[in-house]
OpenMM code with the backbone's topology and positions (N, CA, C; nanometers):
from openmm import Vec3, app, unit

residues = "UNK UNK UNK UNK UNK UNK UNK UNK UNK UNK UNK UNK UNK UNK UNK UNK UNK UNK UNK UNK UNK UNK UNK UNK UNK UNK UNK UNK UNK UNK UNK UNK UNK UNK UNK UNK UNK UNK UNK UNK UNK UNK UNK UNK UNK UNK UNK UNK UNK UNK UNK UNK UNK UNK UNK UNK UNK UNK UNK UNK UNK UNK UNK UNK UNK UNK UNK UNK UNK UNK UNK UNK UNK UNK UNK UNK UNK UNK UNK UNK UNK UNK UNK UNK UNK UNK UNK UNK UNK UNK UNK UNK UNK UNK UNK UNK UNK UNK UNK UNK UNK UNK UNK UNK UNK UNK UNK UNK UNK UNK UNK UNK UNK UNK UNK UNK UNK UNK UNK UNK UNK UNK UNK UNK UNK UNK UNK UNK UNK UNK UNK UNK UNK UNK UNK UNK UNK UNK UNK UNK UNK UNK UNK UNK UNK UNK UNK UNK UNK UNK UNK UNK UNK UNK".split()
positions = [
    Vec3(2.3126, 3.0654, 4.2403),
    Vec3(2.4274, 3.0485, 4.1709),
    Vec3(2.4325, 2.9165, 4.1024),
    Vec3(2.3828, 2.8108, 4.1852),
    Vec3(2.3847, 2.6625, 4.1282),
    Vec3(2.2795, 2.6649, 4.0193),
    Vec3(2.1741, 2.7300, 4.0356),
    Vec3(2.0707, 2.7258, 3.9217),
    Vec3(2.1253, 2.7863, 3.7834),
    Vec3(2.1971, 2.9019, 3.8046),
    Vec3(2.2674, 2.9600, 3.6749),
    Vec3(2.3506, 2.8687, 3.6168),
    Vec3(2.4239, 2.7698, 3.6869),
    Vec3(2.5124, 2.6802, 3.6203),
    Vec3(2.4414, 2.5604, 3.5579),
    Vec3(2.3325, 2.5239, 3.6279),
    Vec3(2.2479, 2.4109, 3.5692),
    Vec3(2.1631, 2.4323, 3.4411),
    Vec3(2.1219, 2.5454, 3.4310),
    Vec3(2.0465, 2.5851, 3.3113),
    Vec3(2.1305, 2.5658, 3.1823),
    Vec3(2.2429, 2.6326, 3.1728),
    Vec3(2.3300, 2.6102, 3.0573),
    Vec3(2.3740, 2.4605, 3.0349),
    Vec3(2.3988, 2.3930, 3.1391),
    Vec3(2.4283, 2.2493, 3.1361),
    Vec3(2.3126, 2.1707, 3.0690),
    Vec3(2.1898, 2.2051, 3.1178),
    Vec3(2.0727, 2.1446, 3.0713),
    Vec3(2.0494, 2.1534, 2.9288),
    Vec3(2.0656, 2.2736, 2.9003),
    Vec3(2.0444, 2.3324, 2.7466),
    Vec3(2.1521, 2.2523, 2.6470),
    Vec3(2.2688, 2.2516, 2.7030),
    Vec3(2.3723, 2.1856, 2.6140),
    Vec3(2.3379, 2.0446, 2.6000),
    Vec3(2.3034, 1.9822, 2.7016),
    Vec3(2.2657, 1.8318, 2.7116),
    Vec3(2.1489, 1.8219, 2.6116),
    Vec3(2.0555, 1.8930, 2.6002),
    Vec3(1.9378, 1.8928, 2.5237),
    Vec3(1.9742, 1.9083, 2.3682),
    Vec3(2.0415, 2.0094, 2.3460),
    Vec3(2.1025, 2.0396, 2.2062),
    Vec3(2.1679, 1.9199, 2.1442),
    Vec3(2.2580, 1.8509, 2.2357),
    Vec3(2.3290, 1.7397, 2.1833),
    Vec3(2.2582, 1.6258, 2.1457),
    Vec3(2.1336, 1.5977, 2.2328),
    Vec3(2.0518, 1.4958, 2.2173),
    Vec3(1.9575, 1.5082, 2.1032),
    Vec3(1.9102, 1.6217, 2.0622),
    Vec3(1.8292, 1.6563, 1.9483),
    Vec3(1.8572, 1.5847, 1.8114),
    Vec3(1.9713, 1.5889, 1.7563),
    Vec3(1.9961, 1.5248, 1.6399),
    Vec3(1.9952, 1.3549, 1.6492),
    Vec3(2.0149, 1.3053, 1.7651),
    Vec3(2.0153, 1.1718, 1.7938),
    Vec3(1.8520, 1.1207, 1.7940),
    Vec3(1.7558, 1.2154, 1.8613),
    Vec3(1.6228, 1.1913, 1.8596),
    Vec3(1.5566, 1.1938, 1.7426),
    Vec3(1.5919, 1.2705, 1.6564),
    Vec3(1.5567, 1.3108, 1.5194),
    Vec3(1.5844, 1.1913, 1.4353),
    Vec3(1.6968, 1.1177, 1.4521),
    Vec3(1.7378, 0.9932, 1.3674),
    Vec3(1.6846, 0.8701, 1.4063),
    Vec3(1.6095, 0.8636, 1.5087),
    Vec3(1.5646, 0.7447, 1.5674),
    Vec3(1.4732, 0.6870, 1.4720),
    Vec3(1.4635, 0.5518, 1.4658),
    Vec3(1.3772, 0.4720, 1.3819),
    Vec3(1.2847, 0.3972, 1.4548),
    Vec3(1.1475, 0.3795, 1.4214),
    Vec3(1.0561, 0.3000, 1.4924),
    Vec3(1.0472, 0.1778, 1.4062),
    Vec3(1.0405, 0.0687, 1.4530),
    Vec3(1.0010, -0.0525, 1.3747),
    Vec3(0.8673, -0.0705, 1.3261),
    Vec3(0.8301, -0.1478, 1.2526),
    Vec3(0.6802, -0.1824, 1.2120),
    Vec3(0.6136, -0.2168, 1.3394),
    Vec3(0.6650, -0.3018, 1.4198),
    Vec3(0.5869, -0.3568, 1.5276),
    Vec3(0.5638, -0.2278, 1.6317),
    Vec3(0.6605, -0.1237, 1.6401),
    Vec3(0.6327, -0.0269, 1.7351),
    Vec3(0.5254, 0.0758, 1.6713),
    Vec3(0.5216, 0.0898, 1.5472),
    Vec3(0.4297, 0.1829, 1.4788),
    Vec3(0.3014, 0.1292, 1.4691),
    Vec3(0.2825, 0.0066, 1.4440),
    Vec3(0.1498, -0.0528, 1.4055),
    Vec3(0.0915, -0.0957, 1.5315),
    Vec3(-0.0513, -0.1210, 1.5424),
    Vec3(-0.1152, -0.1860, 1.6532),
    Vec3(-0.1011, -0.3291, 1.6254),
    Vec3(-0.1116, -0.4169, 1.7261),
    Vec3(-0.0902, -0.5660, 1.7243),
    Vec3(-0.2018, -0.6084, 1.6168),
    Vec3(-0.3166, -0.5574, 1.6029),
    Vec3(-0.4168, -0.6047, 1.5156),
    Vec3(-0.3751, -0.5863, 1.3857),
    Vec3(-0.3269, -0.4582, 1.3334),
    Vec3(-0.2854, -0.4055, 1.2165),
    Vec3(-0.1617, -0.4829, 1.1756),
    Vec3(-0.0705, -0.5214, 1.2518),
    Vec3(0.0548, -0.5979, 1.2383),
    Vec3(0.0064, -0.7397, 1.1856),
    Vec3(-0.0865, -0.8076, 1.2706),
    Vec3(-0.1299, -0.9237, 1.2245),
    Vec3(-0.2177, -0.9310, 1.1063),
    Vec3(-0.3147, -0.8321, 1.0667),
    Vec3(-0.3932, -0.8266, 0.9625),
    Vec3(-0.2935, -0.8080, 0.8243),
    Vec3(-0.1726, -0.7381, 0.8455),
    Vec3(-0.0903, -0.7287, 0.7339),
    Vec3(-0.0106, -0.8499, 0.7106),
    Vec3(-0.0232, -0.9447, 0.8028),
    Vec3(0.0569, -1.0767, 0.7777),
    Vec3(0.1905, -1.0605, 0.8265),
    Vec3(0.2327, -0.9534, 0.8868),
    Vec3(0.3633, -0.9394, 0.9356),
    Vec3(0.4053, -1.0377, 1.0406),
    Vec3(0.2960, -1.0740, 1.1175),
    Vec3(0.3461, -1.1723, 1.2327),
    Vec3(0.3982, -1.3154, 1.1700),
    Vec3(0.3773, -1.3296, 1.0595),
    Vec3(0.4195, -1.4686, 0.9792),
    Vec3(0.5713, -1.4549, 0.9449),
    Vec3(0.6208, -1.3419, 0.9497),
    Vec3(0.7712, -1.3181, 0.9097),
    Vec3(0.8522, -1.3742, 1.0147),
    Vec3(0.9747, -1.4383, 0.9832),
    Vec3(1.0674, -1.4696, 1.0729),
    Vec3(1.1327, -1.3403, 1.1307),
    Vec3(1.1809, -1.3503, 1.2463),
    Vec3(1.2700, -1.2320, 1.3166),
    Vec3(1.3651, -1.1657, 1.1902),
    Vec3(1.4261, -1.2320, 1.1426),
    Vec3(1.5314, -1.1944, 1.0480),
    Vec3(1.4701, -1.1328, 0.9192),
    Vec3(1.3432, -1.1800, 0.8628),
    Vec3(1.2744, -1.1217, 0.7768),
    Vec3(1.2148, -0.9990, 0.8140),
    Vec3(1.1587, -0.9827, 0.9265),
    Vec3(1.1116, -0.8561, 0.9773),
    Vec3(1.2233, -0.7516, 1.0093),
    Vec3(1.3452, -0.7918, 1.0394),
    Vec3(1.4618, -0.7115, 1.0539),
    Vec3(1.4999, -0.6582, 0.9139),
    Vec3(1.4905, -0.7472, 0.8106),
    Vec3(1.5260, -0.7034, 0.6741),
    Vec3(1.4289, -0.6058, 0.6231),
    Vec3(1.2993, -0.6118, 0.6439),
    Vec3(1.2018, -0.5212, 0.6104),
    Vec3(1.2065, -0.3905, 0.6760),
    Vec3(1.2475, -0.3889, 0.8134),
    Vec3(1.2625, -0.2738, 0.8942),
    Vec3(1.3956, -0.2041, 0.8372),
    Vec3(1.4999, -0.2761, 0.7961),
    Vec3(1.6231, -0.2015, 0.7500),
    Vec3(1.5973, -0.1506, 0.6084),
    Vec3(1.5155, -0.2120, 0.5150),
    Vec3(1.4811, -0.1539, 0.3971),
    Vec3(1.3958, -0.0195, 0.4239),
    Vec3(1.2932, -0.0154, 0.5019),
    Vec3(1.2191, 0.0962, 0.5385),
    Vec3(1.3063, 0.2198, 0.5816),
    Vec3(1.4107, 0.1647, 0.6719),
    Vec3(1.4859, 0.2664, 0.7206),
    Vec3(1.5747, 0.3448, 0.6111),
    Vec3(1.6087, 0.2736, 0.5025),
    Vec3(1.6806, 0.3419, 0.3965),
    Vec3(1.6044, 0.3922, 0.2961),
    Vec3(1.4683, 0.3580, 0.2816),
    Vec3(1.3933, 0.4158, 0.1762),
    Vec3(1.2665, 0.5022, 0.2422),
    Vec3(1.2581, 0.5205, 0.3596),
    Vec3(1.1474, 0.5957, 0.4037),
    Vec3(1.1593, 0.7366, 0.3658),
    Vec3(1.0727, 0.8081, 0.3381),
    Vec3(1.0699, 0.9592, 0.2967),
    Vec3(0.9932, 1.0331, 0.4120),
    Vec3(1.0460, 1.1540, 0.4111),
    Vec3(0.9646, 1.2423, 0.5027),
    Vec3(0.8381, 1.2486, 0.4721),
    Vec3(0.7486, 1.2479, 0.5708),
    Vec3(0.5987, 1.2604, 0.5236),
    Vec3(0.5651, 1.4116, 0.5516),
    Vec3(0.4744, 1.4520, 0.4600),
    Vec3(0.4485, 1.5976, 0.4545),
    Vec3(0.2908, 1.5832, 0.5113),
    Vec3(0.2666, 1.6705, 0.6103),
    Vec3(0.1289, 1.6811, 0.6546),
    Vec3(0.0832, 1.8388, 0.6686),
    Vec3(-0.0540, 1.8503, 0.6653),
    Vec3(-0.0969, 1.9874, 0.6696),
    Vec3(-0.1030, 2.0297, 0.8079),
    Vec3(-0.1468, 2.1472, 0.8198),
    Vec3(-0.1606, 2.2042, 0.9638),
    Vec3(-0.2619, 2.1296, 1.0458),
    Vec3(-0.3529, 2.0515, 0.9862),
    Vec3(-0.4373, 1.9836, 1.0543),
    Vec3(-0.3959, 1.8381, 1.0884),
    Vec3(-0.2917, 1.7931, 1.0324),
    Vec3(-0.2419, 1.6638, 1.0370),
    Vec3(-0.2707, 1.5797, 0.9316),
    Vec3(-0.3371, 1.6169, 0.8286),
    Vec3(-0.3795, 1.5344, 0.7119),
    Vec3(-0.2578, 1.5250, 0.6236),
    Vec3(-0.2427, 1.4040, 0.5569),
    Vec3(-0.1311, 1.3900, 0.4791),
    Vec3(-0.1385, 1.4688, 0.3518),
    Vec3(-0.0309, 1.5237, 0.3002),
    Vec3(-0.0155, 1.5963, 0.1766),
    Vec3(0.0580, 1.5022, 0.0864),
    Vec3(-0.0204, 1.4552, -0.0177),
    Vec3(0.0412, 1.3541, -0.1086),
    Vec3(0.1277, 1.4238, -0.2185),
    Vec3(0.1084, 1.5517, -0.2573),
    Vec3(0.1791, 1.6137, -0.3659),
    Vec3(0.2115, 1.7530, -0.3057),
    Vec3(0.3289, 1.7750, -0.2376),
    Vec3(0.3750, 1.9045, -0.1709),
    Vec3(0.3877, 2.0021, -0.3165),
    Vec3(0.3801, 2.1248, -0.2890),
    Vec3(0.3949, 2.2271, -0.3922),
    Vec3(0.5235, 2.2034, -0.4711),
    Vec3(0.6144, 2.1609, -0.4156),
    Vec3(0.7485, 2.1521, -0.4874),
    Vec3(0.7654, 2.0152, -0.5730),
    Vec3(0.6468, 1.9288, -0.5638),
    Vec3(0.6588, 1.8138, -0.6290),
    Vec3(0.5876, 1.8137, -0.7684),
    Vec3(0.6199, 1.7342, -0.8808),
    Vec3(0.5638, 1.7415, -0.9970),
    Vec3(0.4136, 1.6662, -0.9817),
    Vec3(0.3273, 1.7139, -1.0431),
    Vec3(0.2037, 1.6650, -1.0645),
    Vec3(0.1686, 1.6136, -1.2067),
    Vec3(0.1452, 1.4851, -1.2224),
    Vec3(0.1544, 1.4332, -1.3575),
    Vec3(0.0081, 1.3740, -1.3890),
    Vec3(-0.0355, 1.3658, -1.4996),
    Vec3(-0.1524, 1.3013, -1.5263),
    Vec3(-0.1160, 1.1418, -1.5344),
    Vec3(-0.2175, 1.0779, -1.4822),
    Vec3(-0.1896, 0.9328, -1.4893),
    Vec3(-0.3322, 0.8490, -1.5145),
    Vec3(-0.3175, 0.7068, -1.5674),
    Vec3(-0.4276, 0.6444, -1.5885),
    Vec3(-0.4023, 0.5046, -1.5080),
    Vec3(-0.5048, 0.4551, -1.4576),
    Vec3(-0.5181, 0.3288, -1.3774),
    Vec3(-0.6622, 0.2644, -1.3956),
    Vec3(-0.6903, 0.1641, -1.3026),
    Vec3(-0.8365, 0.1221, -1.3013),
    Vec3(-0.8879, 0.1231, -1.1781),
    Vec3(-1.0267, 0.1597, -1.1590),
    Vec3(-1.1030, 0.1496, -1.0384),
    Vec3(-1.1166, 0.0114, -0.9947),
    Vec3(-1.1139, -0.0275, -0.8763),
    Vec3(-1.1396, -0.1518, -0.8136),
    Vec3(-1.2941, -0.1715, -0.8027),
    Vec3(-1.3497, -0.2625, -0.8688),
    Vec3(-1.4817, -0.3001, -0.8374),
    Vec3(-1.5800, -0.2315, -0.9477),
    Vec3(-1.7104, -0.2440, -0.9057),
    Vec3(-1.8168, -0.1838, -1.0133),
    Vec3(-1.8349, -0.0219, -0.9925),
    Vec3(-1.8596, 0.0337, -1.1118),
    Vec3(-1.8758, 0.1875, -1.1167),
    Vec3(-2.0073, 0.2139, -1.1944),
    Vec3(-2.0854, 0.3037, -1.1420),
    Vec3(-2.1922, 0.3425, -1.2221),
    Vec3(-2.2244, 0.4835, -1.1906),
    Vec3(-2.1267, 0.5546, -1.1386),
    Vec3(-2.1441, 0.7037, -1.1352),
    Vec3(-2.0980, 0.7501, -0.9938),
    Vec3(-2.1281, 0.8943, -0.9690),
    Vec3(-2.0885, 0.9516, -0.8490),
    Vec3(-2.2191, 0.9730, -0.7675),
    Vec3(-2.1927, 0.9739, -0.6337),
    Vec3(-2.3171, 1.0035, -0.5438),
    Vec3(-2.2872, 1.1141, -0.4552),
    Vec3(-2.2156, 1.2066, -0.4871),
    Vec3(-2.1704, 1.3166, -0.4066),
    Vec3(-2.0484, 1.3166, -0.3193),
    Vec3(-2.0300, 1.2091, -0.2564),
    Vec3(-1.9130, 1.2027, -0.1760),
    Vec3(-1.8514, 1.0545, -0.1883),
    Vec3(-1.8474, 1.0102, -0.3233),
    Vec3(-1.8011, 0.8757, -0.3522),
    Vec3(-1.6668, 0.8600, -0.3324),
    Vec3(-1.6161, 0.7530, -0.2714),
    Vec3(-1.4736, 0.7185, -0.2548),
    Vec3(-1.4278, 0.6245, -0.3490),
    Vec3(-1.3214, 0.6364, -0.4172),
    Vec3(-1.2756, 0.5499, -0.5199),
    Vec3(-1.1380, 0.4785, -0.4799),
    Vec3(-1.1452, 0.3592, -0.4885),
    Vec3(-1.0157, 0.2704, -0.4656),
    Vec3(-0.9563, 0.2328, -0.6025),
    Vec3(-0.8216, 0.2690, -0.6285),
    Vec3(-0.7633, 0.2511, -0.7672),
    Vec3(-0.6766, 0.1073, -0.7512),
    Vec3(-0.6523, 0.0450, -0.8630),
    Vec3(-0.5759, -0.0818, -0.8476),
    Vec3(-0.4167, -0.0394, -0.8197),
    Vec3(-0.3799, 0.0896, -0.8150),
    Vec3(-0.2531, 0.1143, -0.7722),
    Vec3(-0.2309, 0.1347, -0.6259),
    Vec3(-0.3454, 0.1096, -0.5438),
    Vec3(-0.3464, 0.1290, -0.3983),
    Vec3(-0.3964, 0.2669, -0.3722),
    Vec3(-0.4122, 0.3487, -0.4465),
    Vec3(-0.4525, 0.4992, -0.4037),
    Vec3(-0.5998, 0.5024, -0.3946),
    Vec3(-0.6433, 0.5826, -0.2898),
    Vec3(-0.7977, 0.6108, -0.2632),
    Vec3(-0.8086, 0.7493, -0.2979),
    Vec3(-0.9129, 0.7766, -0.3532),
    Vec3(-0.9526, 0.9391, -0.4016),
    Vec3(-1.0942, 0.9345, -0.3561),
    Vec3(-1.1438, 1.0671, -0.3287),
    Vec3(-1.2842, 1.0826, -0.2860),
    Vec3(-1.3223, 1.2022, -0.3748),
    Vec3(-1.4643, 1.1940, -0.4026),
    Vec3(-1.5283, 1.3043, -0.4670),
    Vec3(-1.5113, 1.4428, -0.3927),
    Vec3(-1.4612, 1.5459, -0.4489),
    Vec3(-1.4398, 1.6595, -0.3775),
    Vec3(-1.5507, 1.7764, -0.4024),
    Vec3(-1.6497, 1.7420, -0.4834),
    Vec3(-1.7540, 1.8204, -0.5040),
    Vec3(-1.8910, 1.7640, -0.5008),
    Vec3(-1.9974, 1.8294, -0.4707),
    Vec3(-2.1293, 1.7730, -0.4626),
    Vec3(-2.1846, 1.7362, -0.5962),
    Vec3(-2.2879, 1.6768, -0.5897),
    Vec3(-2.3522, 1.6433, -0.7331),
    Vec3(-2.3416, 1.4816, -0.7588),
    Vec3(-2.4389, 1.4394, -0.8164),
    Vec3(-2.4452, 1.3107, -0.8531),
    Vec3(-2.4534, 1.2786, -1.0007),
    Vec3(-2.3919, 1.1958, -1.0486),
    Vec3(-2.3834, 1.1778, -1.2019),
    Vec3(-2.4167, 1.0249, -1.2295),
    Vec3(-2.5032, 0.9808, -1.3229),
    Vec3(-2.5188, 0.8300, -1.3520),
    Vec3(-2.4430, 0.8040, -1.4703),
    Vec3(-2.3730, 0.7031, -1.4798),
    Vec3(-2.3112, 0.6411, -1.5874),
    Vec3(-2.3282, 0.4963, -1.6237),
    Vec3(-2.3051, 0.4468, -1.7332),
    Vec3(-2.3263, 0.3119, -1.7643),
    Vec3(-2.2487, 0.2363, -1.6749),
    Vec3(-2.3033, 0.1280, -1.5934),
    Vec3(-2.2351, 0.0440, -1.5096),
    Vec3(-2.1169, -0.0233, -1.5826),
    Vec3(-2.0078, -0.0440, -1.5152),
    Vec3(-1.8945, -0.1057, -1.5782),
    Vec3(-1.7902, -0.1602, -1.4509),
    Vec3(-1.7448, -0.2811, -1.4745),
    Vec3(-1.6496, -0.3241, -1.3734),
    Vec3(-1.5031, -0.2911, -1.3965),
    Vec3(-1.4409, -0.2439, -1.2926),
    Vec3(-1.2891, -0.2181, -1.3060),
    Vec3(-1.2613, -0.1169, -1.4325),
    Vec3(-1.3472, -0.0122, -1.4474),
    Vec3(-1.3094, 0.0845, -1.5602),
    Vec3(-1.1691, 0.1474, -1.5491),
    Vec3(-1.1256, 0.1828, -1.6596),
    Vec3(-1.0002, 0.2621, -1.6600),
    Vec3(-1.0359, 0.4040, -1.6318),
    Vec3(-0.9583, 0.4686, -1.5409),
    Vec3(-0.9766, 0.6201, -1.5086),
    Vec3(-0.8379, 0.6788, -1.5405),
    Vec3(-0.8702, 0.8079, -1.5718),
    Vec3(-0.7533, 0.9005, -1.5897),
    Vec3(-0.7795, 1.0218, -1.4899),
    Vec3(-0.6709, 1.0423, -1.4171),
    Vec3(-0.6780, 1.1510, -1.3133),
    Vec3(-0.5752, 1.2491, -1.3608),
    Vec3(-0.6226, 1.3838, -1.3735),
    Vec3(-0.5153, 1.4811, -1.4178),
    Vec3(-0.5153, 1.6072, -1.3246),
    Vec3(-0.4022, 1.6672, -1.3056),
    Vec3(-0.3896, 1.7937, -1.2420),
    Vec3(-0.4594, 1.8980, -1.2876),
    Vec3(-0.5288, 2.0003, -1.2016),
    Vec3(-0.5896, 2.1027, -1.2547),
    Vec3(-0.5246, 2.2233, -1.1820),
    Vec3(-0.5709, 2.3375, -1.2171),
    Vec3(-0.5014, 2.4734, -1.1417),
    Vec3(-0.5482, 2.4706, -0.9950),
    Vec3(-0.4754, 2.5295, -0.9271),
    Vec3(-0.4877, 2.5639, -0.7856),
    Vec3(-0.4874, 2.4285, -0.6905),
    Vec3(-0.4089, 2.3304, -0.7538),
    Vec3(-0.3803, 2.2151, -0.6678),
    Vec3(-0.4902, 2.1055, -0.6690),
    Vec3(-0.5997, 2.1284, -0.7454),
    Vec3(-0.7054, 2.0257, -0.7727),
    Vec3(-0.6852, 1.9194, -0.8640),
    Vec3(-0.7598, 1.8111, -0.8669),
    Vec3(-0.7343, 1.7068, -0.9602),
    Vec3(-0.8885, 1.6763, -1.0030),
    Vec3(-0.8934, 1.6173, -1.1369),
    Vec3(-1.0108, 1.5772, -1.2126),
    Vec3(-0.9850, 1.4445, -1.2574),
    Vec3(-1.1043, 1.3519, -1.2367),
    Vec3(-1.1143, 1.2301, -1.2516),
    Vec3(-1.2118, 1.2035, -1.3638),
    Vec3(-1.1537, 1.1160, -1.4835),
    Vec3(-1.2376, 1.0804, -1.5836),
    Vec3(-1.2495, 0.9058, -1.5931),
    Vec3(-1.3757, 0.8725, -1.6137),
    Vec3(-1.3944, 0.7290, -1.6018),
    Vec3(-1.4393, 0.6961, -1.7291),
    Vec3(-1.3618, 0.5845, -1.7872),
    Vec3(-1.3877, 0.5208, -1.9267),
    Vec3(-1.5537, 0.4993, -1.9329),
    Vec3(-1.5997, 0.5386, -2.0560),
    Vec3(-1.7357, 0.5146, -2.0695),
    Vec3(-1.8426, 0.6180, -2.0040),
    Vec3(-1.7952, 0.7166, -1.9287),
    Vec3(-1.8792, 0.8094, -1.8501),
    Vec3(-1.8510, 0.9498, -1.9223),
    Vec3(-1.9450, 1.0221, -1.9704),
    Vec3(-1.9256, 1.1480, -2.0135),
    Vec3(-1.9034, 1.2568, -1.9220),
    Vec3(-1.9202, 1.2326, -1.8005),
    Vec3(-1.8786, 1.3364, -1.6950),
    Vec3(-1.7544, 1.3170, -1.6230),
    Vec3(-1.7033, 1.4190, -1.5590),
    Vec3(-1.5924, 1.4080, -1.5010),
    Vec3(-1.6087, 1.4742, -1.3461),
    Vec3(-1.5174, 1.4468, -1.2607),
    Vec3(-1.5449, 1.5012, -1.1179),
    Vec3(-1.4104, 1.5356, -1.0584),
    Vec3(-1.4232, 1.6332, -0.9761),
    Vec3(-1.3053, 1.6830, -0.9120),
    Vec3(-1.2832, 1.5849, -0.7970),
    Vec3(-1.1648, 1.5355, -0.7779),
    Vec3(-1.1333, 1.4464, -0.6604),
    Vec3(-1.0210, 1.5041, -0.5654),
    Vec3(-1.0051, 1.4475, -0.4561),
    Vec3(-0.8973, 1.4680, -0.3571),
    Vec3(-0.8396, 1.3295, -0.3178),
    Vec3(-0.6967, 1.3229, -0.3178),
    Vec3(-0.6510, 1.1967, -0.2615),
    Vec3(-0.6574, 1.1812, -0.1310),
    Vec3(-0.6972, 1.0795, -0.0814),
    Vec3(-0.7285, 1.0412, 0.0651),
    Vec3(-0.6093, 0.9470, 0.1137),
    Vec3(-0.5605, 0.8536, 0.0295),
    Vec3(-0.4448, 0.7635, 0.0603),
    Vec3(-0.3662, 0.7273, -0.0632),
] * unit.nanometer
topology = app.Topology()
chain = topology.addChain("A")
for resn in residues:
    res = topology.addResidue(resn, chain)
    for name in ("N", "CA", "C"):
        topology.addAtom(name, app.Element.getBySymbol(name[0]), res)
């Protein structure tokens, strides 16, 4: 008899706690390793500056979308996918099969198809990335006559 009464009570307690758990916020110190926290220079902030940053994140943080494997999804199906131009960081002279590209806007893209293409060497070239059908992306590099399909990594 006692077990029958405890089960509904435990279930009611759990159901009232779920919204609170879903709304909890983790500070940067809780989310990051000590080494990453220090590498980002966050250890140099005063306690008030760190609190201000956490408060800003709390109000501006968006829901992260991940695939079934846990990989980040940068452009969910219901989000617009627009062509954009930026610059590669560093020297570029072509693709080598699985080349990773760091852009000056902070994004990182990786070659999504095999094949190697040589292009005239250039520092910090302008690139254009445009959406293709079926969710893929195509990267064009200034001064290179080839383009390559890419996937966003970061």
